[in-house]
C-alpha positions as CSV (number, residue, x, y, z in Angstrom):
1,M,72.1,108.3,107.3
2,S,72.0,106.1,104.2
3,Q,74.1,103.1,103.7
4,G,76.2,105.0,101.2
5,S,77.5,107.4,103.8
6,N,78.0,104.6,106.4
7,F,80.2,102.5,104.1
8,V,83.8,103.5,104.3
9,D,86.3,101.2,102.5
10,Y,89.4,103.5,102.5
11,V,91.1,105.5,105.2
12,K,94.5,107.2,105.4
13,I,96.0,107.4,108.9
14,C,99.2,108.8,110.4
15,C,100.5,106.3,112.9
16,R,103.0,107.3,115.6
17,S,104.4,104.7,117.9
18,G,105.6,105.5,121.4
19,H,109.2,106.4,122.3
20,G,111.1,103.9,124.5
21,G,111.8,104.9,128.1
22,A,115.4,105.8,129.1
23,G,117.4,103.3,131.1
24,S,118.4,104.3,134.7
25,A,121.9,105.1,135.7
26,H,121.2,104.7,139.4
27,L,123.8,103.3,141.9
28,H,122.6,101.3,144.8
29,R,122.6,103.3,148.1
30,D,121.1,102.5,151.5
31,I,121.9,102.8,155.2
32,L,124.5,100.1,155.0
33,T,125.9,100.8,151.6
34,S,127.4,104.1,150.7
35,K,129.1,103.0,147.4
36,G,127.0,100.2,145.9
37,G,127.0,98.9,142.4
38,P,124.7,99.9,139.5
39,D,121.1,98.9,139.9
40,G,119.4,101.1,137.2
41,G,116.5,99.3,135.6
42,D,115.6,99.3,131.8
43,G,113.3,101.7,130.2
44,G,109.9,100.4,129.0
45,R,109.2,99.8,125.4
46,G,107.1,102.4,123.5
47,G,103.6,101.5,122.6
48,H,102.9,99.8,119.2
49,V,100.2,100.7,116.7
50,I,98.5,97.4,116.1
51,V,95.9,96.3,113.5
52,K,93.4,93.6,114.6
53,G,90.8,91.8,112.5
54,N,87.2,91.9,113.7
55,A,84.6,89.7,112.0
56,Q,81.7,91.9,113.3
57,L,82.9,94.9,111.3
58,W,81.9,95.5,107.6
59,T,83.2,99.0,107.2
60,M,85.9,101.4,108.5
61,L,83.5,104.2,109.4
62,H,84.8,104.2,113.0
63,L,88.3,105.1,111.6
64,K,87.2,107.8,109.1
65,Y,87.9,110.7,111.4
66,R,90.9,109.3,113.2
67,K,93.6,111.0,111.1
68,H,96.4,110.6,113.8
69,V,96.9,107.5,116.0
70,I,99.5,108.1,118.7
71,A,100.6,105.3,121.0
72,G,102.0,106.0,124.5
73,D,105.7,106.4,125.5
74,G,107.5,103.9,127.7
75,D,108.5,105.0,131.2
76,S,112.1,105.4,132.3
77,G,113.7,102.7,134.4
78,G,114.0,103.0,138.1
79,S,116.3,102.0,140.9
80,S,116.6,98.4,142.3
81,L,116.5,97.1,138.7
82,R,112.9,98.3,138.3
83,S,111.9,98.3,134.6
84,G,109.9,101.2,133.2
85,K,106.2,100.6,132.3
86,T,105.5,99.7,128.7
87,G,103.8,102.5,126.6
88,R,100.1,102.1,125.8
89,D,99.4,100.2,122.6
90,E,96.9,101.6,120.1
91,I,94.7,98.9,118.5
92,L,92.9,99.6,115.3
93,E,90.1,97.1,114.7
94,V,89.3,96.5,111.0
95,P,87.0,94.4,109.0
96,L,88.3,91.1,107.5
97,G,89.7,91.7,104.0
98,T,91.6,94.9,105.0
99,T,94.8,95.6,103.1
100,V,97.4,97.8,104.8
101,K,99.7,99.8,102.6
102,N,102.5,102.4,103.0
103,A,100.9,105.7,101.8
104,E,104.1,107.0,100.2
105,T,105.4,103.9,98.4
106,G,102.0,102.1,97.9
107,E,103.8,98.9,99.1
108,I,101.4,96.3,100.7
109,I,102.6,95.7,104.3
110,F,100.1,93.0,105.2
111,E,96.5,91.9,104.9
112,I,94.0,90.9,107.7
113,T,91.8,88.0,106.8
114,E,91.0,86.3,110.1
115,D,89.0,87.2,113.1
116,G,91.3,88.2,116.0
117,E,94.4,88.3,113.8
118,T,96.8,91.0,115.1
119,R,99.7,92.6,113.3
120,I,102.1,95.3,114.5
121,L,101.9,98.1,112.0
122,T,104.2,100.7,113.7
123,P,106.5,99.2,116.3
124,G,107.2,101.2,119.5
125,G,110.8,102.3,120.3
126,R,112.8,99.9,122.4
127,G,113.5,100.9,126.0
128,G,117.1,101.9,126.9
129,Q,119.2,99.5,129.0
130,G,119.9,100.4,132.6
131,N,123.5,100.9,133.8
132,W,123.7,97.4,135.4
133,H,124.1,96.0,131.9
134,F,127.3,97.9,131.4
135,K,129.1,96.6,134.6
136,T,132.4,94.9,133.8
137,S,135.4,93.7,135.8
138,T,137.2,96.9,135.0
139,Q,134.2,99.2,135.2
140,Q,132.4,98.3,138.4
141,T,130.2,101.4,138.7
142,P,129.1,102.6,135.2
143,R,127.3,105.9,135.6
144,Y,125.7,105.9,132.2
145,S,122.7,104.1,130.6
146,Q,121.0,104.0,127.2
147,P,118.4,106.5,126.1
148,G,115.2,105.0,124.8
149,E,114.7,104.5,121.1
150,E,112.6,107.0,119.2
151,G,109.1,105.9,118.1
152,K,108.3,105.8,114.4
153,E,105.8,107.9,112.4
154,D,104.4,107.0,109.0
155,W,101.3,107.4,106.9
156,N,99.4,104.3,106.1
157,I,96.4,103.4,103.9
158,L,93.8,100.9,105.1
159,E,91.8,99.6,102.2
160,L,88.9,97.1,102.4
161,K,88.2,94.3,100.0
162,I,84.9,92.6,100.8
163,L,85.2,89.0,101.8
164,A,82.2,87.2,100.4
165,D,81.4,83.7,99.0
166,V,79.6,85.0,95.9
167,G,80.2,88.3,94.1
168,L,77.5,89.6,91.7
169,V,79.0,90.9,88.4
170,G,76.9,92.7,85.9
171,F,76.2,96.0,84.2
172,P,74.0,98.5,86.0
173,N,70.3,97.4,86.0
174,A,71.2,93.7,85.5
175,G,69.0,92.9,88.5
176,K,71.7,92.3,91.1
177,S,70.2,94.4,93.9
178,T,66.8,92.8,93.3
179,L,68.3,89.3,93.6
180,L,70.1,90.2,96.8
181,S,66.9,91.6,98.3
182,V,65.0,88.4,97.4
183,V,67.5,85.8,98.7
184,S,68.7,87.6,101.8
185,A,67.5,90.1,104.4
186,A,69.6,92.9,102.8
187,K,67.6,96.0,101.8
188,P,69.6,97.6,98.9
189,E,68.4,100.7,97.2
190,I,66.8,99.6,93.9
191,A,66.1,101.9,91.0
192,D,66.4,101.7,87.2
193,Y,69.4,103.9,86.6
194,A,73.2,103.3,86.5
195,F,75.1,103.3,89.7
196,T,72.2,102.9,92.1
197,T,74.5,100.7,94.0
198,I,77.4,102.9,94.8
199,V,78.7,100.8,97.7
200,P,78.8,97.0,98.0
201,N,75.7,95.5,99.6
202,L,76.2,92.4,101.6
203,G,73.5,89.8,102.3
204,I,73.5,86.5,104.2
205,V,71.8,83.9,102.0
206,A,70.1,81.1,103.9
207,Y,70.6,77.6,102.4
208,R,69.3,74.1,103.1
209,G,70.1,72.4,106.4
210,G,70.8,75.7,108.3
211,K,73.7,76.5,106.1
212,S,74.3,80.0,104.7
213,F,76.7,81.9,102.5
214,V,77.6,85.6,102.0
215,M,76.6,87.4,98.8
216,A,78.0,90.8,97.8
217,D,76.3,93.0,95.2
218,I,79.2,95.0,93.7
219,P,78.5,98.2,91.9
220,G,77.7,97.8,88.2
221,I,80.6,97.5,85.9
222,I,80.6,99.6,82.8
223,E,82.9,99.2,79.8
224,G,86.1,100.9,80.6
225,A,85.9,100.2,84.4
226,S,89.3,98.5,84.3
227,Q,90.8,101.9,83.1
228,G,89.2,103.6,86.1
229,K,86.3,104.9,84.1
230,G,83.0,105.4,86.0
231,L,83.4,104.0,89.5
232,G,86.1,101.7,88.1
233,F,89.0,100.4,90.3
234,R,87.5,101.4,93.6
235,F,84.8,98.7,93.2
236,L,86.5,96.1,91.0
237,R,88.8,95.4,93.9
238,H,85.9,94.1,96.0
239,I,85.4,91.3,93.5
240,E,89.0,90.1,94.0
241,R,88.2,88.4,97.2
242,N,85.0,86.6,96.2
243,S,85.3,82.8,95.9
244,V,82.6,82.5,93.2
245,L,81.5,85.1,90.6
246,L,77.9,85.2,89.6
247,F,77.6,86.9,86.2
248,M,74.2,88.5,85.6
249,V,72.9,89.4,82.2
250,P,69.3,90.6,81.7
251,A,67.1,88.8,79.1
252,D,66.2,92.1,77.6
253,T,69.8,93.2,76.9
254,N,70.4,95.0,73.6
255,R,73.4,92.7,72.9
256,S,73.4,88.9,72.9
257,I,73.8,87.2,76.2
258,K,77.1,85.8,75.2
259,E,78.4,89.2,74.0
260,E,77.5,90.9,77.2
261,Y,79.1,88.1,79.2
262,Q,82.3,88.4,77.2
263,I,82.5,92.2,77.8
264,L,82.1,91.6,81.6
265,L,84.8,89.0,81.4
266,H,87.1,91.3,79.5
267,E,86.8,94.0,82.1
268,L,87.8,91.6,84.8
269,K,90.7,90.3,82.8
270,E,92.0,93.8,82.1
271,Y,91.8,94.6,85.8
272,N,93.3,91.4,87.2
273,P,93.8,88.3,85.0
274,E,93.9,86.0,88.0
275,M,90.3,86.6,88.6
276,L,89.5,84.5,85.5
277,H,90.6,81.4,87.6
278,K,87.6,81.8,89.9
279,P,84.6,79.6,89.5
280,R,81.8,81.4,87.5
281,V,78.1,81.0,87.1
282,L,75.9,82.8,84.5
283,A,72.4,83.8,85.4
284,V,70.1,85.3,82.8
285,T,67.8,87.6,84.8
286,K,64.3,89.0,84.1
287,S,63.5,85.7,82.3
288,D,59.8,85.8,83.4
289,M,59.3,87.8,80.2
290,L,60.4,84.9,78.1
291,D,58.2,82.1,76.7
292,D,59.5,78.6,76.5
293,E,60.2,78.8,72.8
294,L,62.3,81.9,73.1
295,M,64.2,80.5,76.1
296,T,65.0,77.3,74.1
297,E,66.4,79.5,71.2
298,M,68.5,81.6,73.7
299,K,70.0,78.6,75.4
300,K,71.6,77.6,72.1
301,E,73.6,80.9,72.1
302,L,74.8,80.7,75.7
303,P,78.5,80.3,76.4
304,T,79.3,76.7,76.9
305,D,82.2,77.0,79.3
306,V,80.2,78.2,82.3
307,P,77.1,76.8,84.2
308,S,74.1,78.9,83.3
309,I,70.5,79.3,84.6
310,F,67.5,81.4,83.7
311,I,66.0,83.2,86.7
312,S,63.5,85.9,87.7
313,S,63.9,87.5,91.1
314,V,60.5,89.2,90.9
315,A,58.7,86.0,90.0
316,Q,60.9,83.8,92.3
317,K,61.7,81.7,89.2
318,N,64.6,79.2,89.7
319,I,65.9,81.0,92.8
320,N,66.3,77.7,94.8
321,E,68.0,76.1,91.8
322,L,70.4,79.1,91.6
323,K,71.3,78.7,95.3
324,D,72.0,74.9,94.6
325,L,74.2,75.8,91.7
326,L,76.1,78.4,93.8
327,W,76.5,76.2,96.8
328,K,77.9,73.4,94.6
329,E,80.6,75.9,93.2
330,I,81.4,77.3,96.7
331,T,82.0,73.9,98.2
332,K,83.9,72.4,95.3
């Protein structure tokens, strides 16, 4: 199975929490007591549907075929003030960076960003109170109790936004996958046509002194991606969570480096203006084909508001210098 079919970043699930158990209306009876008072216990709460962050997960493949998640019902209360058993909770483990939305309204309910973070998505129904709660000075032996509360059922969308330190931004064939394969152990598919990368590839980049950072190769942007053209929105959202954006423009581009950089910037701005506040680095790729004179000329035309570097993944040119530059931006 290829990585493409293993990477699932969107699931729609029907979540049903458990019903609360009914309270008991039992009256105390034993050999010595023929007309005892109320001793009916409370019903157990219905099971919750819970979402939990798991740093070991990178995809929601394990949830792809779980269309219905049903938590257990609470048990009824018993005699001698015995409470009913709580219903079984259903726990959905998700990768960090998962946004949970209501499927009907599109409203964001919460986001999971930390390992072990747990949030109740669909709360279980409360258990009914037993009859001993209703004893008063005038009503000594209440023969009624509360029924349990109904559970809830709703459709929710779980959507993953990759959490990475560096996001690679560039048109198809800018050399993003090649860079990732050189600086990390990731094995992205590499070919010279648009949309080779149809899912985000993640790589751990080793840095000096045993440090490391996560780099994500996000599918190539094309003009109009912010309007949903091409692979559009589905992949632009992965860039939202990156702390540093590495813009990659090939040295053999038909446009000027500055022009191509501005187009990429425009797409991000149209999609989400807040992304322009992220630190940015510009790498001119495939620069092994440039001689020193040509490189000097090109440097004069580079945008001045962003740190830039000429690299070649194939020739391993300036790769360590690029890592230094990125680390400096990540740890600012």
